[in-house]
N, C-alpha and C positions, 0 to 999 in steps of 0.2 A: 599421611593418613587423613587428616582433617580435610585436605584439599579434595581427595577422592570422594569422601562422604558428601562434601558440599556439591560436587559435580553430579553425584548420583541423585541428589534431591533437587537441585536447582534446575537442571535441564528439563526434566519432565514438567515441572511447574511452569517454566517459561513457555513450553510447547502448549500446555493447556490454556494458558492466558491468550496466546496468539490464536489458537483454534476457536476460542470463545468469540474473539473479535472478528474472525474470518466469516462467521455466520451473520454478521451485521449487514443489513441492507445498505448499499452505498448511497450517499447523499449526492444528488445531481447538482453540479455546479451551475450557478447563475451568475451572470456578469455583475461585477461589483461586490461579490460575496467576500466577506472578511475571512481570511484563513490564518490559522496559527500552525504553521508547519515547522517543526523543529528538526525532524529527520524523516526523509523519504525511505520507506521500507521496501516498497516494490511498485513497479508500474507494469500493468498488463494491457496488451492490445493485440487484436488479431492482425496478422501481418501478411495476408495472402494477396492483397491487391493494393494499388496506389489509389487511395481515397481518404476522405475525412471520415473517421470512424470513432465510436466510443472507446474510451480507455478508462481503466480504473487505477487510481493511485492509492496505495495504502501508506499511511504516514502516522507518525507520533507527534502530538502537539507538545507545547512547552511544559505541560504537566505530566507527560508520559502516557497519556491516553491515546489509544490507537483508533484511527478513523479511516473510512474508505470513501473516496470521492470519485464520482464518475463525471467525465468531461469529454468533449470532442477534440480530436487532434488529428493531424495528417499522419498517415502511417509511414513507417520507415522504408516501405517499398518505393516511395516517391523519391526521385532523385533528379537533380539538374545536370548531372554529369553525363 
């Protein structure tokens, strides 16, 4: 019973916290920038062509705060095979 009540209240609160952070504008990565990445939550990137394109990484730092970082990377459509 306690477990059910905990789930009923905990999941909506976690969703609200993540939604609040999702509206945060991403920080654009600069070479040499110090990062505190404790856990990667997600990485998003357009995947329609082979090119170097912007990607967004959502991550939690060692204090549990969620950040969004924008950086350039080669898309997964590129392959040497």
